[in-house]
N, C-alpha and C positions, 0 to 999 in steps of 0.2 A: 128260113124263109121269114121275113118280118110280117107280124100281123098288124091289122090298124091299130091294136092297142100300143104296140110298140112304135108306131109312128106317132102316134098322138103323145106319147111319154116323153118321147125325144124332143119333140117341138116344144113341149112345155118346159122342159129343162133348157134348151137352148135359147129360149126367148125369155127366160125367168117369169114365167106367168105362174099367178096364183089361181085356184078353182074360181074365186069370185070373178077374175079378169076373164077368165075363159068363159063363164056364164055371160058376161057383159059383151063379149066379143060375138058370141053365138047370137045374141039378140040383134045385132046390127043386121043379120038376114033373116030376122023373124023367126028364130029357131029356139024355142025355149027348151031349157033342160035344168033340172035341179042339181044343186051341189052334189047330193048323195049319189044321183045317177052317174054324174061326173065320176066321183070318187070310185065307183065300182069299175070304171075303165082302167084306172091306175093302180087296182090291186094286183096281187100275185094270182097266177092262173089256178092255183090250188085252193085259194081262199074261197069259203063258202058263198060270199057275196059278189065274187067276181062277174062281170058282165062283158061280152064280147062287143067291141066297138063296130057298129055296123058301117057300111059304105056311106049311108046318107048322112050320118053324124060326122064322119070325117070330111066328107064333100062339103058340107055347110060350113063346118070348121074352118076348112082351108079358104073357101070362098069369104067368110066374114073376116079371116086374117088378112087377106089382100085389102079389104077395105079398112081394116084398122091400121094397118101399117102405111098403105099408101094414100088413103083417103078416097073422095069420090073425084069426078071430073070437075064437078063445081068447087069442091074444097079440097086440093090436093094437100098431102103431107109429106114430110120426109122421113123416111122409115128410119133413119139414125136417130131422129129426135125421139121418136116413139120409143125406140129401145133404150136410150138414155134415160128416159123417164122412168121405164120399168126398174131399170139397174137403181134408180134413185129411190124408188119405193120400197126396195128390199130393205127391211129393218136392220139396224146395227145390232151388233152383239151388246149384251148387258155390260161387259167389263169395260168396253171402250165407247167414247162419246160418238166418234163416227166411223164409217166404213174405211178399213185400211185397204188400200191397193196392193195387190202382191207384186212385188219387184224382185226378180231373181238377182242376188248379190254373188259376186265371185267368192270363191272360199277362201281365196288368199289374195286381198286387194293389191298389195305390193307387187305380187307374181303376175297379176293379171294386166298390169301396166304394159304397154307396148313400147315405152320409150327406153327400157332398160335391158340389157342382156340377162338372160337367166344365169344363175350361179352354176359353175361348173362343179359336179359333185364326183368325188372320189369313190369310183365303184370298186376298188381292189379291197377295201377294208371289209373285214366281217362283222356282222352286227355285235354289239355289245352283249354278252351273256354274263350275268351274275355268277359270282363265285359261291353264293350261298346255297344255291340249289344243288342238291344231290342228284346226280344222274343215276337213273335206275336202269340197269341192263334189260334190254328187250326180251321179253319171254316169248318164246318160240311156241304158237298155238298149234299150229299144223305140222306134223312131221315132214321131212323131206323124203321123198319116194322116188326112186329110180325106175322110169319106165322103159321097158325094152321095146315097146311098140311092135309086138308081132314077131321079134326076132327070136331064134332058136335059144333056149336056156341052156346054159351048161349043167350037165347032171354028173 
């Protein structure tokens, strides 16, 4: 069963929110919480400073999140724009100048093209084995034993 803490953690990761952003979002519904209190919700259950997230905190966060993403009736927002802004605020790594989007590339760029037929491979050939390796005979670890399975033994 998922706890309120698990739900809170998953929302934070899915929406790419930092602790200070969550504090600001909660202030939209006049719910004030410190970063340290918030950090206690995201700790491991075995940690001495772990705190269970109550229903009231999660309810207020969800209500504030709706206002944060959709805006109010008077001032509506597009949720995709808000999420794009969150993504842009994530700091780039020190080695690169900007964030690099991950694009899966095919392992074999020529083989992934659909305009050519794949090469026919000859499966009858045995794989190449170098002659330098000396083959050692297999050592039999367990003795072979014949079982009669309850049949009468010849005496």
